[in-house]
C-alpha positions as CSV (number, residue, x, y, z in Angstrom):
1,M,11.4,-20.6,-13.5
2,P,8.7,-18.5,-12.1
3,N,7.2,-15.7,-14.0
4,R,9.4,-12.2,-13.4
5,I,5.9,-10.6,-12.9
6,L,5.4,-12.1,-9.5
7,A,8.5,-10.3,-7.9
8,P,7.1,-6.9,-7.5
9,L,3.7,-8.7,-6.5
10,V,5.6,-10.3,-3.7
11,A,8.2,-6.9,-3.1
12,L,4.4,-4.9,-2.3
13,I,3.3,-7.6,0.0
14,L,6.9,-7.4,2.0
15,W,6.6,-3.3,1.6
16,S,3.3,-3.6,3.9
17,F,4.9,-5.5,6.3
18,V,7.1,-2.8,6.6
19,M,4.8,-0.6,7.2
20,L,3.0,-2.5,9.7
21,A,5.9,-2.6,11.7
22,W,7.0,1.4,11.4
23,L,2.6,1.4,12.4
24,Y,3.4,-0.4,15.4
25,A,6.8,0.8,16.8
26,T,5.9,4.3,16.5
27,R,2.2,3.6,18.4
28,I,3.8,1.5,21.4
29,L,6.4,4.6,21.7
30,A,3.4,7.1,21.7
31,V,1.3,5.0,23.7
32,R,4.1,4.7,26.7
33,R,5.1,8.4,26.2
34,Q,2.0,10.0,26.5
35,G,0.4,7.3,29.4
36,I,-2.4,6.3,26.8
37,Q,-5.1,4.3,28.4
38,F,-7.7,2.1,26.2
39,D,-10.6,0.3,27.6
40,P,-12.4,-1.5,24.8
41,R,-15.7,-1.9,27.0
42,R,-15.5,2.1,27.6
43,Q,-13.9,3.6,24.7
44,L,-14.9,3.3,20.8
45,P,-11.6,2.9,18.8
46,G,-11.8,5.9,17.4
47,E,-11.4,7.5,20.9
48,F,-7.9,5.8,20.6
49,H,-6.9,6.9,17.4
50,A,-7.9,10.3,18.3
51,Q,-5.5,10.4,21.4
52,L,-2.5,9.6,19.3
53,P,-0.1,12.3,17.7
54,A,-1.0,13.0,13.7
55,Q,2.3,11.5,13.0
56,V,1.6,8.2,14.1
57,R,-1.7,7.8,12.8
58,W,-0.4,8.8,9.5
59,K,1.5,5.4,9.6
60,A,-2.0,3.5,10.3
61,D,-3.7,5.3,7.8
62,N,-1.0,4.1,5.2
63,F,-1.4,0.5,6.0
64,N,-5.1,1.1,6.0
65,N,-4.4,2.3,2.3
66,L,-2.2,-0.8,1.4
67,M,-4.8,-3.2,2.1
68,E,-7.1,-1.3,-0.5
69,Q,-6.1,-0.6,-3.7
70,P,-3.1,-2.7,-4.0
71,T,-5.4,-5.8,-3.6
72,L,-6.5,-5.1,-7.4
73,F,-2.9,-5.0,-7.8
74,Y,-2.3,-8.5,-6.5
75,A,-5.3,-9.7,-8.3
76,V,-4.2,-8.1,-12.0
77,T,-0.6,-9.3,-11.5
78,L,-1.6,-12.9,-10.7
79,A,-4.3,-13.0,-13.9
80,I,-1.4,-11.6,-16.3
81,A,0.9,-14.1,-14.9
82,L,-1.7,-16.9,-15.2
83,L,-2.8,-15.7,-18.7
84,G,0.9,-15.9,-20.0
85,G,1.6,-12.2,-19.9
86,G,4.5,-10.8,-18.1
87,E,6.9,-9.7,-20.9
88,T,9.0,-6.9,-20.1
89,F,6.5,-4.2,-20.4
90,D,4.0,-5.7,-17.9
91,V,7.4,-5.9,-15.3
92,I,8.2,-2.9,-15.8
93,L,4.4,-1.3,-14.9
94,T,4.1,-3.7,-12.0
95,W,7.6,-2.4,-11.1
96,L,6.5,1.1,-11.4
97,Y,3.3,0.5,-9.6
98,V,4.9,-0.6,-6.5
99,A,7.6,2.1,-6.5
100,L,5.2,4.8,-6.7
101,R,3.0,3.2,-3.7
102,V,6.3,2.8,-1.7
103,V,6.7,6.6,-2.2
104,H,3.2,7.4,-1.8
105,S,3.7,5.3,1.8
106,L,6.7,7.4,2.6
107,V,4.8,10.8,2.1
108,Q,1.9,9.9,3.6
109,A,3.9,8.6,6.5
110,L,6.6,11.4,6.8
111,I,5.2,15.0,5.6
112,N,1.8,13.6,4.6
113,V,1.2,16.9,2.3
114,I,-2.1,15.6,0.7
115,M,-1.4,17.1,-2.9
116,V,1.7,15.5,-3.1
117,R,0.6,12.0,-1.6
118,F,-2.6,12.4,-4.6
119,A,0.1,12.6,-7.3
120,F,1.6,9.5,-6.3
121,F,-1.8,7.8,-5.9
122,I,-3.0,9.1,-9.4
123,A,0.0,7.9,-11.0
124,A,0.2,4.7,-9.2
125,S,-3.8,4.5,-10.0
126,L,-3.1,5.1,-14.3
127,V,-0.3,2.6,-14.0
128,L,-2.7,-0.2,-12.3
129,L,-5.2,0.9,-15.2
130,A,-2.6,0.5,-17.6
131,L,-2.0,-3.1,-16.4
132,S,-5.9,-4.1,-16.2
133,I,-6.2,-3.1,-19.9
134,R,-3.4,-5.6,-20.1
135,A,-5.0,-7.9,-18.6
136,A,-8.3,-7.5,-20.4
137,L,-6.3,-7.8,-23.5
138,L,-5.0,-11.4,-22.7
139,V,-8.6,-12.3,-21.3
140,F,-10.5,-11.3,-24.7
141,R,-7.6,-12.0,-27.0
């Protein structure tokens, strides 16, 4: 039977693809509605990004966020699984991290209130720290 700790890892990967689809759906719609033109030979990518409405940019910003700190989550989760961890406490922590990142995504993509988003980011970071300590205990036991 596969290690139960891998399910949240796969769930967060799939969530990243949900955000990717949402970002492209909103971006394509905005480009068509506003008739935005982009010529990469004459414009910088930031100029294209600046032409998009803020609500559209938020989805792209969140997708980029999902390519940053969660990479540590993937590594730590795999380390715990490979080192024989993945007990109930580890699984709860990994699902909690995923839940916090999904809520963070929804806050950023829909309302983007910085302090609310930051609270979820910090909470997720603390969970990731706990998982990292758990992995360190397994490595150095």
